N, C-alpha and C positions, 0 to 999 in steps of 0.2 A: 504494500500500500504506500502511496506517495502523497499523503495528505500534507499540505503545507500550512504554515502559519498565515492567518488572514490579517492583512494590514488594517489597522484601526484608524478611525477619524483622527486627523492631526498628522498622519504620516504624509509627507509631501509627494510620495509616489502616486497617491490617490488623486492628485491634482494635475498629473501629467497628461498631455494629449498624446495618445499612443500612436506608434508608427505602424503602417500597414505591413502585413506579412508578405514577403516576396518569395521565400523559399518554402516549397511544399514537400520537397523530397528530403530524405534523411530523417533523423530521429528528433530533431529540435521541436518541430510543431507537434508531433505525436506525443512527446514528453509533456509539453505544456498542457495539452488537452487531457492527458491522463492525470496530471496533477490537479487540474481544475475539477475533473470528475471525482477524484478521490477526496479532495478537500470539500466539495459540495456534499458528498455522501457522509463524510465525517461530521460536518457541521450539522446536517439534518439529524443524524443520530443523537448528537449531544443536545441540540436546542429544540428539536421537534418541528422545525420549519425550514424552508429553503427550496427554491425552484431553479435558481440560476446563479452564476458567478462569472465575473469578468477577470481577465488576466491581470490587470493592475492590482486587484485585491490580493494576489499572491506575489506581487512584486515584479511582474513581467509586463513591460510597457509595449506590448504588441496588441493589435486589434483582433482579439480572440475572446469569445464568450462560450460558455457551456451551459446548456439548459437540460433539466430533467423534469419533464411534466408528463410522466408516464412513459415517454420514449426519449432516450438521450439524443441530444442534437448539439453539435459543435458548429458555430458560425464563425467564419474567418473573414475579416474585413467587412463586417456588416455596416450597411448604411440605410437609413430610413429615407426612402425616395418619395413617399406620399403619406400624408397625415389627414385624417378626417377633420372636418370642422367641428363635429360633435365631440364633446368632452365628457370625461367622467371625473369624479372626485373621490379620493380614497386615502386611507392611512397607508403609507408606504414604509417598509422596513428594509434593513440592509445588514449584511453580514459584518460590515465594517463598523457598525454601531448598533448591535443587536438589541440594546435596551431602549433605544430611541425610536420614535415613529414621527413621520412628517406627513401632514395632510397635504396632498398635491393634486393638481389637475393634470390629467393626461388625455391624449387623443384616444377616442374610443376605438378607432381602427388605424392601422399602419400597414404600409407595404415596405418590405425590407429586401434589399438585394445583398447577397453575400456570396462567399465562395465556400465550397465544402472542403473537406480535408485533403482532397486531391487537387484542389485549385479550380474545379469546375464552377462556373457561375450559376447561381440559383436565385430563386425569388420566393418569398412567402408572404401571404396576407394574414394578418392577425387581428383579432377582435377581443374586446373585453380584457379579462385577466391576462391572456397571452400577449395582447398588445401592450399592456402596462409593463409586463415583465421585460419585453424586448426594449421598450423605451428606457427603462431603468438600467438595464445592463449596457446598452449602447451609450447612454450618458456616461457611464464609468469610463468608457474608452476615450471620452473627450474631457476627462477630469471633472465631470459634473456629478455631484452627489444629490441624493434625494432631499437632503436638508436645504440645498440650494434652490430646489423647486417648491419648497413649502409655500403655501398660500401667503402666509406672513409669519412673523415670529411667534404669534400666539398659537400657531398650528404645528408646534414641535413639542412632543410630550414623551415622558417615560412610558414604556409599555405597561409596566405594573400599575401606574396611575390610571391609565385608560381602562385597564382590565378591572380595577376596583370600581370605577364609575359604571362600567357595563354590568358588573355583577349586581351593584346596588339597583340599577334600573330593572334588571330581571327580577329581583326580589320584590320590588314594588309592584310589578305586573302580576306576580303570583298571588 
């Protein structure tokens, strides 16, 4: 297993605009993807959540993300080429600050162009939660974090505080 340390909020590598992958042959790219996969699965086991991770979160400043939403998928050099005008609002979390949540507005749908692990050009359309995940991870490749997308400073909160309020609301409804 090649789980790596996840860089946390404040580490300057998280603010770097990543460089495109140019070499698809050899073991370099495959190793990054394996490390992303193992790190995601390790984090999920420890924290109980997690659907995607971007290379800068493990200290690699290349444009690579790894997603696991039922089926694993590595996207190399992903770019959002179209965004819907319709928006959604949600609490967003991140491996790099797992105790914080930021309420953000994201496009309801996106179209993403990327390369697969062999360098072949691909495209996918995403909606809802999958769209939000892609936007979050691609932001990482540009040095943008979920807290940068917060609606305003009042929409950043500790996870445990929001969970307390949610539990209190549920008890009132019972």
